C-alpha positions as CSV (number, residue, x, y, z in Angstrom):
1,M,0.0,0.0,0.0
2,A,1.4,3.4,-0.9
3,L,2.4,5.5,2.0
4,R,0.1,8.4,1.0
5,D,-2.8,6.0,1.1
6,R,-1.8,4.9,4.6
7,V,-1.7,8.5,5.7
8,A,-5.3,9.0,4.5
9,R,-6.4,5.9,6.3
10,G,-4.9,7.0,9.6
11,A,-7.4,9.9,10.0
12,S,-10.0,7.6,11.7
13,L,-7.6,6.6,14.4
14,P,-8.9,8.9,17.2
15,A,-12.3,7.3,17.2
16,L,-10.7,3.9,17.4
17,L,-8.5,4.9,20.3
18,L,-11.4,6.3,22.3
19,G,-12.6,2.7,22.7
20,L,-9.5,1.6,24.6
21,G,-11.1,2.3,27.9
22,L,-8.6,4.9,29.1
23,L,-11.2,7.4,30.2
24,P,-12.6,6.7,33.7
25,S,-16.3,6.8,34.3
26,T,-17.5,10.0,36.0
27,G,-20.6,8.4,37.5
28,M,-18.7,6.6,40.3
29,A,-18.6,8.0,43.8
30,A,-15.3,9.7,44.6
31,E,-13.2,8.5,47.5
32,A,-10.1,10.1,49.0
33,P,-7.3,8.8,46.8
34,V,-3.8,7.9,47.8
35,V,-2.3,9.0,44.4
36,L,0.2,11.5,43.1
37,A,-2.1,14.5,43.0
38,D,-1.4,17.2,40.5
39,A,-1.2,20.3,42.6
40,N,-1.3,22.5,39.6
41,T,-4.7,21.5,38.4
42,V,-7.6,23.3,40.0
43,S,-11.3,22.7,39.7
44,E,-12.1,26.0,38.0
45,L,-10.4,27.7,35.0
46,L,-8.7,30.6,36.7
47,V,-8.1,33.9,34.8
48,T,-5.6,35.8,36.9
49,G,-3.7,38.0,34.4
50,K,-0.4,37.2,36.1
51,S,2.7,36.5,34.0
52,P,3.7,32.8,34.0
53,L,5.9,32.0,36.9
54,I,9.1,30.2,35.8
55,T,10.7,28.9,39.0
56,A,14.0,27.2,39.9
57,S,14.3,23.6,38.8
58,S,13.7,21.0,41.4
59,L,15.6,18.4,39.4
60,S,18.9,20.4,38.8
61,P,21.1,22.7,40.8
62,A,20.8,25.2,38.0
63,G,17.9,25.4,35.6
64,A,14.2,26.4,35.4
65,H,10.8,24.9,35.9
66,I,7.3,25.8,34.6
67,E,4.1,24.3,35.9
68,R,0.7,23.5,34.2
69,R,-1.0,26.5,35.8
70,A,1.5,28.9,34.3
71,I,1.4,27.1,31.0
72,E,-2.3,27.8,30.7
73,E,-1.8,31.5,31.2
74,M,0.6,32.3,28.5
75,P,0.4,32.0,24.6
76,T,0.7,28.3,24.1
77,G,0.4,26.6,20.7
78,L,-0.8,23.1,20.1
79,R,2.6,21.4,20.6
80,V,5.1,21.4,23.5
81,E,7.7,23.5,21.6
82,E,5.6,26.6,22.3
83,I,6.2,26.0,26.1
84,V,9.9,25.0,25.9
85,K,11.0,28.1,23.9
86,R,9.9,30.4,26.8
87,L,12.4,28.9,29.2
88,P,15.5,31.0,30.1
89,G,18.6,29.7,28.4
90,V,16.6,27.9,25.7
91,T,16.1,28.8,22.1
92,S,14.7,26.8,19.3
93,G,15.8,25.6,15.8
94,G,14.0,25.2,12.5
95,G,12.5,27.7,10.1
96,P,10.5,30.8,11.2
97,G,7.6,29.7,13.4
98,E,8.8,26.0,13.4
99,D,10.5,25.9,16.8
100,K,10.7,22.1,16.8
101,D,14.4,21.7,17.8
102,V,15.5,22.5,21.3
103,R,18.8,24.4,21.7
104,I,20.0,24.8,25.2
105,L,22.6,27.6,25.7
106,G,22.1,28.4,22.0
107,L,24.2,25.3,21.0
108,D,23.2,23.0,18.1
109,K,20.5,20.5,18.9
110,E,23.1,17.7,19.0
111,F,24.3,19.1,22.4
112,S,20.8,19.0,24.0
113,R,18.7,16.0,25.2
114,T,15.0,15.8,25.8
115,T,13.2,13.2,28.0
116,V,9.6,12.5,28.7
117,N,8.9,11.6,32.4
118,G,12.6,11.0,32.7
119,L,12.8,8.5,29.9
120,S,14.8,8.8,26.7
121,V,12.1,8.4,23.9
122,P,13.6,7.3,20.6
123,D,12.9,9.5,17.5
124,G,14.0,9.5,13.9
125,G,16.8,12.2,14.1
126,E,20.4,11.1,13.7
127,K,21.6,13.6,16.4
128,R,19.7,11.8,19.2
129,E,17.2,14.6,19.5
130,L,13.5,14.4,20.2
131,T,11.7,16.9,18.1
132,L,9.3,18.9,20.2
133,D,6.4,18.7,17.7
134,R,5.8,15.1,18.9
135,L,3.9,15.9,22.0
136,P,0.7,18.0,22.5
137,S,0.8,20.8,25.0
138,L,-2.6,19.6,26.4
139,F,-0.8,16.6,27.9
140,V,2.0,18.6,29.6
141,G,2.1,18.9,33.4
142,S,5.4,20.7,33.8
143,V,8.7,21.2,32.0
144,D,12.1,21.3,33.6
145,L,15.4,22.7,32.2
146,Q,18.3,20.9,33.8
147,R,21.6,22.7,33.1
148,A,23.8,21.4,35.9
149,K,24.1,17.7,36.2
150,T,24.2,15.5,39.4
151,A,25.2,11.9,39.6
152,D,21.7,10.6,39.4
153,Q,21.2,12.1,35.9
154,E,22.4,10.7,32.6
155,A,25.6,12.4,31.5
156,D,24.7,12.6,27.8
157,G,24.0,16.2,26.6
158,I,26.7,18.7,27.3
159,A,24.4,21.8,27.1
160,G,21.7,20.3,29.3
161,R,18.4,18.4,29.3
162,I,14.7,19.2,29.0
163,D,12.4,16.9,30.9
164,I,8.8,17.0,30.0
165,K,6.4,15.7,32.7
166,T,3.0,14.6,31.6
167,R,0.0,15.6,33.7
168,N,-0.4,13.7,37.0
169,I,-3.7,12.2,38.1
170,P,-5.7,14.9,39.9
171,S,-6.8,14.5,43.5
172,H,-10.5,14.7,42.5
173,R,-12.5,13.6,39.5
174,M,-11.9,16.0,36.6
175,I,-12.3,16.2,32.8
176,D,-10.5,18.8,30.6
177,V,-11.7,19.3,27.1
178,L,-10.3,21.4,24.3
179,A,-11.7,22.2,20.8
180,G,-10.1,24.7,18.5
181,Y,-10.1,25.9,14.9
182,G,-7.9,28.3,13.1
183,R,-6.5,29.3,9.7
184,A,-3.2,30.5,8.4
185,D,-2.9,33.7,6.3
186,K,-1.4,31.7,3.4
187,D,-3.4,29.3,1.3
188,G,-6.2,29.2,3.9
189,A,-4.4,26.3,5.6
190,E,-6.4,25.0,8.6
191,S,-5.3,24.5,12.1
192,E,-7.6,22.2,14.1
193,T,-7.5,20.4,17.4
194,V,-9.7,18.4,19.7
195,G,-8.6,16.8,22.9
196,I,-9.8,15.4,26.3
197,V,-8.0,14.6,29.5
198,A,-10.0,12.8,32.1
199,G,-9.0,11.3,35.4
200,G,-9.1,11.1,39.2
201,P,-9.6,8.6,42.0
202,L,-11.6,5.4,41.3
203,S,-11.3,4.2,44.9
204,S,-9.2,4.8,47.9
205,R,-6.4,2.8,46.3
206,W,-7.0,3.2,42.5
207,G,-6.5,6.3,40.4
208,A,-6.5,6.6,36.6
209,Q,-6.2,9.2,33.9
210,G,-6.6,9.0,30.1
211,A,-6.0,11.5,27.4
212,V,-6.7,11.6,23.7
213,S,-5.8,14.4,21.3
214,W,-6.0,15.0,17.6
215,S,-4.5,18.0,15.8
216,R,-4.0,19.2,12.3
217,L,-0.8,21.3,12.1
218,P,-0.1,23.6,9.2
219,S,3.5,24.0,8.3
220,I,4.2,26.7,5.6
221,K,7.5,28.0,4.3
222,D,8.2,30.4,1.6
223,K,11.8,31.2,0.6
224,R,13.0,33.7,-2.0
225,T,16.6,34.1,-3.2
226,E,17.9,37.3,-4.7
227,K,21.2,38.4,-6.2
228,G,21.9,41.9,-7.3
229,G,18.2,42.8,-6.7
230,V,17.0,40.1,-9.1
231,V,15.0,37.0,-7.9
232,T,16.9,33.9,-8.9
233,Q,14.9,31.2,-7.0
234,V,11.5,30.9,-5.2
235,E,10.7,27.9,-2.9
236,T,7.3,27.1,-1.6
237,E,6.7,24.3,0.9
238,R,3.4,23.1,2.4
239,K,3.7,20.3,4.9
240,P,0.4,19.8,6.8
241,A,0.6,17.2,9.6
242,D,-2.0,15.2,11.4
243,A,-1.1,14.3,15.0
244,T,-2.9,11.6,17.0
245,D,-1.8,11.2,20.6
246,V,-3.0,8.9,23.4
247,L,-1.8,8.7,27.0
248,G,-2.8,6.6,30.0
249,D,-1.8,6.6,33.6
250,F,-3.0,4.0,36.2
251,Q,-1.9,4.0,39.8
252,Y,-2.5,1.6,42.7
253,T,-1.4,2.4,46.3
254,V,-1.4,0.2,49.4
255,G,0.3,1.5,52.5
256,D,3.6,3.1,51.6
257,T,3.8,1.4,48.2
258,L,2.8,3.0,44.9
259,L,2.5,1.1,41.6
260,R,2.1,2.9,38.3
261,V,1.5,1.9,34.7
262,Q,1.9,4.6,31.9
263,P,1.2,3.6,28.3
264,A,1.6,6.2,25.5
265,Y,1.1,6.4,21.7
266,Y,2.1,9.3,19.5
267,R,1.6,9.4,15.7
268,V,2.4,12.2,13.2
269,E,1.5,11.9,9.5
270,E,3.1,14.5,7.2
271,S,2.4,15.2,3.5
272,K,4.9,17.6,2.0
273,D,4.7,19.4,-1.3
274,K,7.6,21.6,-2.3
275,T,8.4,23.4,-5.4
276,V,11.7,25.2,-6.3
277,A,11.3,27.6,-9.3
278,K,14.4,29.0,-10.8
279,F,14.9,32.2,-12.8
280,T,17.6,33.7,-15.0
281,A,19.3,37.0,-14.3
282,A,16.8,38.6,-16.7
283,G,13.9,37.2,-14.7
284,A,12.9,34.5,-17.2
285,A,11.8,31.1,-16.0
286,N,14.8,28.7,-15.8
287,G,13.3,25.4,-14.7
288,S,11.6,24.0,-11.7
289,E,12.0,21.1,-9.2
290,P,8.7,19.8,-7.7
291,E,9.0,17.4,-4.8
292,T,6.6,15.4,-2.7
293,E,7.3,13.6,0.5
294,D,5.0,11.5,2.7
295,K,6.2,10.5,6.2
296,I,4.6,8.6,9.1
297,K,6.2,8.6,12.6
298,E,4.8,6.4,15.3
299,T,6.0,6.1,18.9
300,T,4.7,3.6,21.4
301,S,5.9,3.4,25.0
302,L,5.0,1.6,28.2
303,S,6.4,2.3,31.7
304,L,5.9,0.1,34.7
305,S,7.2,1.7,37.9
306,G,6.9,1.3,41.7
307,K,7.9,3.2,44.8
308,T,8.0,2.0,48.4
309,R,9.4,2.9,51.8
310,R,10.9,0.4,54.2
311,D,12.5,0.5,57.7
312,T,16.2,-0.2,57.8
313,P,18.9,-0.5,60.5
314,S,19.8,2.8,62.2
315,W,23.2,2.9,60.5
316,L,21.3,3.3,57.3
317,N,19.3,6.3,58.5
318,D,16.4,4.1,59.7
319,Q,14.4,4.3,56.5
320,V,15.0,3.6,52.8
321,E,12.9,4.8,49.8
322,L,13.1,2.5,46.8
323,D,12.1,3.4,43.2
324,A,12.2,1.0,40.3
325,R,11.0,1.2,36.7
326,V,10.9,-1.0,33.6
327,A,10.2,0.8,30.4
328,F,9.9,0.0,26.7
329,A,9.7,2.5,23.8
330,R,9.6,2.0,20.1
331,N,9.7,4.5,17.2
332,T,9.2,3.9,13.5
333,E,9.5,6.3,10.7
334,D,8.6,5.6,7.1
335,K,9.2,8.0,4.3
336,D,8.5,8.2,0.5
337,K,10.0,11.0,-1.5
338,V,10.0,11.9,-5.2
339,K,11.7,14.8,-6.8
340,N,11.4,15.8,-10.5
341,V,13.5,18.3,-12.5
342,Y,12.1,20.3,-15.4
343,S,13.9,22.5,-17.9
344,A,13.1,26.1,-18.7
345,A,10.9,24.7,-21.5
346,G,8.9,22.6,-19.1
347,V,10.4,19.3,-20.2
348,E,11.2,16.8,-17.5
349,Q,14.8,15.8,-17.1
350,T,14.3,12.1,-16.5
351,A,18.0,11.6,-15.9
352,K,17.7,13.8,-12.8
353,R,14.5,12.3,-11.4
354,A,15.2,11.2,-7.8
355,T,13.3,8.8,-5.6
356,E,13.8,7.9,-2.0
357,T,12.2,5.4,0.4
358,E,13.4,5.2,3.9
359,A,12.4,3.1,6.9
360,K,13.8,3.7,10.4
361,E,13.2,1.7,13.5
362,D,14.5,2.6,17.0
363,Q,13.5,0.7,20.2
364,S,14.8,0.6,23.7
365,V,14.2,-1.5,26.8
366,Q,15.3,0.1,30.1
367,F,15.5,-0.9,33.8
368,D,16.5,1.7,36.4
369,M,16.3,1.8,40.2
370,N,17.5,4.0,43.0
371,A,17.5,3.9,46.8
372,R,17.4,6.9,49.1
373,F,18.3,6.5,52.7
374,G,16.8,8.7,55.3
375,D,15.9,12.4,55.0
376,A,17.3,15.9,55.7
377,D,16.8,15.4,59.5
378,D,19.5,12.8,59.5
379,G,22.1,15.4,58.3
380,H,22.9,13.6,55.1
381,V,20.9,11.5,52.6
382,P,22.9,8.9,50.7
383,R,21.5,7.7,47.4
384,V,22.6,4.9,45.0
385,G,21.2,3.9,41.6
386,L,21.5,1.7,38.6
387,L,20.5,2.0,35.0
388,V,20.5,-0.7,32.3
389,R,19.3,0.1,28.8
390,E,19.5,-1.7,25.4
391,R,18.8,0.2,22.3
392,D,18.4,-1.2,18.7
393,R,18.3,1.2,15.8
394,S,18.1,0.5,12.1
395,K,18.0,2.6,9.0
396,N,17.2,1.3,5.5
397,K,17.2,3.8,2.7
398,A,16.9,3.1,-1.0
399,A,17.5,6.0,-3.5
400,T,17.6,6.3,-7.2
401,T,18.6,9.1,-9.6
402,G,17.5,8.8,-13.2
403,G,16.5,5.2,-12.5
404,V,20.0,4.3,-11.3
405,V,20.6,3.2,-7.7
406,S,22.3,6.0,-5.8
407,T,22.0,4.7,-2.2
408,A,25.1,5.6,-0.2
409,A,26.8,3.2,2.2
410,K,25.9,5.5,5.0
411,D,22.2,5.2,4.2
412,T,21.8,1.7,5.7
413,Y,22.9,0.5,9.1
414,D,22.1,-1.5,12.2
415,L,23.2,-0.4,15.7
416,N,22.9,-2.0,19.1
417,E,23.8,0.1,22.1
418,R,24.0,-1.4,25.7
419,L,24.3,1.1,28.5
420,L,25.2,0.2,32.0
421,A,25.3,3.1,34.6
422,A,25.7,3.2,38.3
423,Y,26.0,6.1,40.7
424,V,26.4,7.1,44.3
425,L,25.8,10.5,45.9
426,D,25.3,12.0,49.3
427,E,23.1,15.0,50.0
428,V,24.9,16.6,52.9
429,H,23.0,19.1,55.0
430,V,25.8,21.2,56.4
431,N,23.1,23.2,58.3
432,S,19.5,24.2,57.7
433,A,20.5,26.7,54.9
434,W,23.4,24.9,53.1
435,T,23.3,21.6,51.2
436,V,26.3,20.1,49.3
437,T,25.8,17.0,47.1
438,P,29.0,15.3,45.9
439,G,28.5,12.3,43.6
440,L,30.1,9.9,41.2
441,R,28.6,8.2,38.2
442,V,30.1,5.6,35.9
443,E,28.6,4.8,32.5
444,T,29.8,2.0,30.2
445,M,28.4,1.9,26.6
446,R,29.0,-1.1,24.4
447,L,28.3,-0.6,20.7
448,E,27.8,-3.2,17.9
449,S,27.3,-1.7,14.5
450,K,26.8,-3.1,11.0
451,S,26.8,-1.2,7.7
452,G,24.6,-1.9,4.7
453,A,27.5,-3.8,3.1
454,G,27.7,-6.1,6.1
455,D,30.8,-4.7,7.7
456,I,30.9,-5.1,11.5
457,G,32.2,-2.7,14.1
458,N,32.5,-3.0,17.9
459,S,33.5,-0.7,20.6
460,T,33.3,-0.1,24.3
461,D,33.5,3.2,26.1
462,T,33.6,3.8,29.9
463,E,33.2,7.2,31.5
464,V,33.9,8.2,35.1
465,L,31.8,11.2,35.9
466,P,32.3,13.1,39.1
467,S,30.0,16.0,40.2
468,V,29.3,18.3,43.1
469,A,26.2,20.5,43.5
470,T,25.3,23.0,46.2
471,K,22.4,25.1,47.4
472,F,22.7,27.9,49.9
473,E,19.7,29.8,51.2
474,W,21.5,33.1,52.0
475,T,18.3,34.7,53.3
476,P,14.6,33.6,53.1
477,N,14.5,35.6,49.8
478,L,17.9,34.8,48.2
479,V,19.0,31.3,47.1
480,I,22.3,30.5,45.4
481,S,22.7,27.2,43.7
482,G,25.0,25.6,41.2
483,G,27.2,22.6,40.3
484,L,30.3,21.4,38.7
485,A,30.2,18.1,36.7
486,R,31.7,16.0,34.0
487,A,29.4,15.6,31.0
488,I,29.6,13.9,27.6
489,N,28.0,14.1,24.2
490,R,27.5,10.8,22.4
491,P,28.1,10.7,18.6
492,K,25.4,10.9,16.0
493,F,24.0,7.5,15.0
494,D,24.9,7.6,11.3
495,E,28.6,8.3,12.1
496,L,29.0,5.1,14.0
497,A,28.4,2.5,11.2
498,P,31.6,1.1,9.6
499,F,30.6,2.2,6.1
500,E,32.9,3.1,3.2
501,T,31.8,5.3,0.3
502,V,34.0,5.8,-2.7
503,T,33.5,8.5,-5.4
504,S,35.9,9.9,-8.0
505,S,36.7,12.8,-5.6
506,K,37.1,11.2,-2.1
507,V,36.6,8.2,0.2
508,T,34.3,8.7,3.2
509,L,34.6,6.3,6.2
510,G,32.3,5.7,9.1
511,N,33.9,5.3,12.6
512,P,32.4,2.8,15.1
513,D,35.3,3.7,17.4
514,L,34.1,7.3,17.9
515,E,34.2,8.4,21.5
516,P,31.8,11.0,23.1
517,A,32.8,14.6,23.2
518,R,33.6,15.4,26.9
519,A,33.2,18.5,28.9
520,W,33.5,20.1,32.3
521,S,30.3,22.0,33.0
522,L,29.9,24.8,35.5
523,D,26.6,26.4,36.3
524,V,25.7,28.9,39.0
525,D,22.3,30.5,39.7
526,A,21.2,33.2,42.2
527,R,17.5,33.7,42.6
528,Y,15.9,36.6,44.6
529,S,12.2,36.8,45.3
530,R,10.4,39.4,47.4
531,G,6.7,40.2,47.1
532,P,5.8,41.0,43.5
533,W,9.4,40.8,42.2
534,T,11.4,37.8,41.3
535,M,14.9,37.9,39.7
536,S,17.4,35.2,38.7
537,V,20.9,35.6,37.4
538,G,22.8,32.6,36.2
539,G,26.1,31.9,34.6
540,F,27.4,28.8,32.7
541,Y,30.7,27.6,31.3
542,R,31.5,24.5,29.2
543,D,35.1,23.4,28.5
544,I,34.7,20.9,25.7
545,E,37.2,18.4,24.3
546,G,37.1,15.8,21.6
547,V,34.5,17.6,19.5
548,I,33.5,15.4,16.6
549,E,34.5,16.6,13.1
550,T,35.0,15.1,9.7
551,I,38.7,15.6,8.5
552,T,41.1,14.2,6.0
553,V,42.9,11.2,7.5
554,G,44.9,10.0,4.5
555,Q,45.1,9.4,0.8
556,R,44.1,6.5,-1.4
557,P,45.1,5.5,-4.9
558,Y,42.3,6.0,-7.5
559,G,43.2,5.1,-11.0
560,A,46.2,7.2,-12.0
561,T,45.8,9.6,-9.1
562,T,45.1,9.7,-5.4
563,I,42.0,11.0,-3.6
564,P,41.6,12.1,0.0
565,V,40.2,9.8,2.7
566,E,37.8,11.5,5.1
567,Q,36.5,10.2,8.4
568,T,34.7,11.6,11.4
569,V,37.0,11.7,14.5
570,N,37.4,13.3,17.9
571,V,39.8,16.2,17.1
572,G,38.2,19.6,18.1
573,D,38.2,21.5,21.3
574,G,36.2,24.5,22.5
575,W,34.4,26.4,25.1
576,T,31.2,28.3,25.6
577,Q,30.1,30.7,28.4
578,G,27.3,33.0,29.1
579,L,24.9,34.8,31.3
580,I,21.2,34.1,31.8
581,V,19.0,36.7,33.4
582,E,15.3,36.4,34.2
583,Q,12.8,38.6,36.1
584,R,9.1,38.8,36.8
585,L,7.3,41.9,38.2
586,D,3.7,42.3,39.2
587,L,2.9,46.0,38.6
588,G,-0.1,45.9,40.9
589,F,2.1,46.7,43.9
590,T,2.3,50.3,42.8
591,G,-1.4,50.8,43.7
592,A,-1.9,52.7,40.5
593,P,-5.3,51.8,39.0
594,V,-4.0,51.8,35.5
595,L,-1.3,49.2,36.4
596,K,-3.6,46.9,38.3
597,G,-3.6,43.4,36.8
598,I,-0.4,44.0,34.7
599,S,2.7,41.9,35.1
600,V,5.8,41.4,33.1
601,T,8.2,38.4,32.7
602,A,11.5,38.7,30.8
603,N,14.5,36.5,30.3
604,G,17.6,36.9,28.2
605,T,20.7,34.8,27.4
606,W,24.1,36.2,26.4
607,T,26.6,33.7,24.9
608,R,30.2,33.6,23.8
609,S,32.0,30.6,22.4
610,A,35.1,29.4,20.5
611,L,35.6,26.1,18.6
612,H,39.1,25.1,17.7
613,P,38.7,22.6,14.9
614,A,41.5,20.5,13.3
615,N,42.2,23.1,10.6
616,G,43.0,25.7,13.2
617,A,40.4,28.3,12.1
618,T,38.8,29.2,15.4
619,R,35.2,30.2,15.2
620,R,32.0,30.3,17.3
621,F,29.9,27.2,17.7
622,K,27.5,26.7,14.7
623,E,24.5,29.1,14.7
624,Q,24.9,30.0,18.4
625,P,23.2,33.5,18.7
626,P,25.1,36.1,20.8
627,F,21.7,37.0,22.5
628,Y,18.2,35.6,22.6
629,G,15.3,36.0,25.0
630,N,11.6,36.4,25.8
631,L,9.4,39.2,26.9
632,I,5.8,38.4,28.1
633,F,3.2,41.0,29.1
634,N,0.1,39.9,30.9
635,W,-3.0,41.8,31.9
636,G,-6.0,40.3,33.6
637,N,-9.3,41.2,35.3
638,T,-10.2,38.4,37.7
639,P,-13.8,39.5,38.4
640,T,-14.7,39.6,34.7
641,G,-12.5,36.6,33.8
642,T,-10.7,38.5,31.0
643,A,-6.9,38.1,30.3
644,V,-4.6,39.2,27.6
645,S,-1.0,37.8,27.1
646,V,1.5,39.0,24.6
647,A,4.8,37.1,24.1
648,L,7.8,38.3,22.2
649,T,10.8,36.1,21.3
650,H,13.9,37.8,20.1
651,T,17.0,36.3,18.5
652,S,20.0,38.6,17.7
653,R,21.7,38.7,14.4
654,L,24.4,36.1,14.0
655,T,27.3,35.3,11.6
656,N,28.2,31.8,10.4
657,E,31.9,32.1,10.9
658,E,32.5,28.9,8.9
659,N,31.3,30.4,5.7
660,G,30.7,34.1,6.5
661,D,26.9,34.1,6.0
662,R,25.1,36.7,8.1
663,R,21.5,36.3,9.5
664,A,19.5,39.3,10.6
665,S,17.9,39.5,14.0
666,E,14.3,38.2,14.4
667,V,11.3,38.9,16.7
668,M,8.4,36.5,16.9
669,T,5.1,37.8,18.3
670,D,2.4,35.5,19.8
671,V,-0.8,36.7,21.6
672,Q,-3.6,35.1,23.6
673,L,-7.0,36.5,24.7
674,S,-9.0,34.5,27.3
675,Q,-12.5,35.2,28.3
676,R,-14.3,33.2,31.0
677,L,-17.8,32.3,29.9
678,R,-18.6,30.2,33.0
679,S,-16.7,29.0,36.0
680,N,-15.7,25.9,34.0
681,L,-15.6,27.2,30.4
682,K,-13.5,29.8,28.7
683,L,-13.0,31.1,25.2
684,V,-9.4,31.5,24.0
685,I,-8.4,33.5,20.9
686,S,-4.7,33.0,20.0
687,G,-2.4,34.3,17.3
688,E,1.0,32.9,16.3
689,N,3.8,34.7,14.4
690,L,1.6,37.8,14.1
691,G,4.5,39.9,12.8
692,G,5.0,37.5,9.9
693,T,8.7,37.3,10.8
694,E,11.0,36.9,7.8
695,R,14.4,35.3,8.2
696,V,17.0,37.3,6.1
697,T,20.3,35.7,5.4
698,R,23.1,37.5,3.4
699,K,25.6,35.1,1.9
700,T,29.2,35.7,0.9
701,S,28.2,34.7,-2.6
702,G,26.2,37.9,-3.0
703,E,22.9,36.1,-2.6
704,T,20.3,37.1,0.0
705,T,17.5,34.7,1.1
706,Y,14.2,35.7,2.6
707,E,12.4,32.9,4.4
708,S,9.0,33.2,6.1
709,G,6.3,31.1,7.7
710,A,2.6,31.9,8.2
711,R,0.5,33.9,10.6
712,I,-2.1,31.6,12.4
713,W,-5.2,32.7,14.2
714,R,-7.1,30.1,16.3
715,V,-10.3,30.2,18.4
716,S,-10.7,27.5,21.1
717,L,-13.1,26.5,23.8
718,V,-11.6,25.1,26.9
719,G,-13.7,23.4,29.6
720,R,-13.0,21.8,32.9
721,F,-15.7,19.6,34.5
């Protein structure tokens, strides 16, 4: 069956999934539950007009945290990227308005990691990233930015880690519903969503929650290339996507023991149509390249976890808290692509017709556990933990050009990774205000790789990763925290296969012996809060060694001459440092009637960096902006239930020091108007990219490109029952 036909058939999936029984009956009598209540969910839809409060991370010595209640009060699109990009220290990658790639500290996405409920969810990208368009914002309970690492956290991801927590089961029976419709200002593309989250206690011991969401996501790009004031190329891309998402959460408690089962299913179906039209210097048509691409991505996961407390001998602080989890996750990605080339006369150049089919599969099985002994009253809290994960990933790509097979050796591989990690740390309470947490983590990764040609590669890497974190409550209003840790960045998947590609100009080799890039990471945050004002100032530094680059490692005979041999190896070194500032101010403290209900949140990140590659040409890290930040204005009238929020996201101009291209600064504007209709129903009008931001890049070749997305307006009804 053709992939495009499969995409069409998938549209009926939401109705099918509603029959899974994930939604608890609302007719049962509620009993007081012993479940993990979501403290950020309230029985009424509050309209406060206050700026979203981004607090210190509870999972990291330096970072940020945003709760569900704050998420509901700021301009939030249909997917989780609209939440993540508001965090201090975080910017996003992709075209204007896309925002699907997380970039912590402004570094490329290969240096950041994203987890869901603490689990690494496999995705299709070669850089080990999880694209943020995979999860609906409706399902999100909180988001944590973890910049500084402690021994209980995976070391992978030099810049940091985003952990997305799905919504916990509420302490009382509750149903949230969402229905929205919108349109883009280009082609009348539609944006639609329907979703429901229902859950609560089923008895004194049982709790459950289910969620189903379906969204149609318009993705529109237009790109124009000019040289000397003459348009030389115009690209149009339309990539609507249908996303179907299902989430379950079942909990059982007895005494001090909690058991939890969390299944999840995410599906995105994309159909892309792209056309590149070319023009001569005189403005005449000079050929075109239409392209179609259909893609289906499906992710299934299941987590089984448990937590209990047990009494222990006094020398072990009298009590131990045990956590254990077994998790499975599987992602598949199927793609069909066809590209045609037409001459200026409109005749197809069949020798240049390109086809591509690709299938990726990535699955992992994980077991992790940790033990925590005692509590703060004992003066120190030792913790130990273990993680075992096996991951299998395969890629099979078949490509043709003009009917001739053009598949490269790099396009097909099988990888097996086995990770074993253990840690020990001790949370030492020096006094009631000062905590120091030294720790040590050891990770061993065993890799088995196989290229499409059948070549085998094996390697083993062991990392010893010390860390120390501290938190000092200088005063009740001022908290200083930070950490120093050893971190790593594991290689891209497609660099690890033992492939060999030979052309008339060079030989390219894979490298199964690649080691991770390594870094010392230092992060410090100071947060002051008093009344209506909160301010945080943070600094970061990364000293990175063994940056992975592709260089010439030798020469090989080719006919009567020789050609270079290129391979990806650990040869570069570099550093990055910066300052992160965030503040929030409620202007109502002035007592001025005109300022009542107005509050402002702002954050900004300043960065510097230097990469010393093998060729010696020192430059900044790729596409790291010198400055980026957010400014959010909120106004609200609680008695009338009216609130307005305006969010601006700014990225400074930047220069690609590798090729000299310069990109102009950008400002994205999103707005949200909320009006309470009843205590449990509100109307939300939202607008995305209202300024129609255009990305302008001036190249050293003399060309200038102008790339833009679409403005989107959406009207939604949000209910809580």
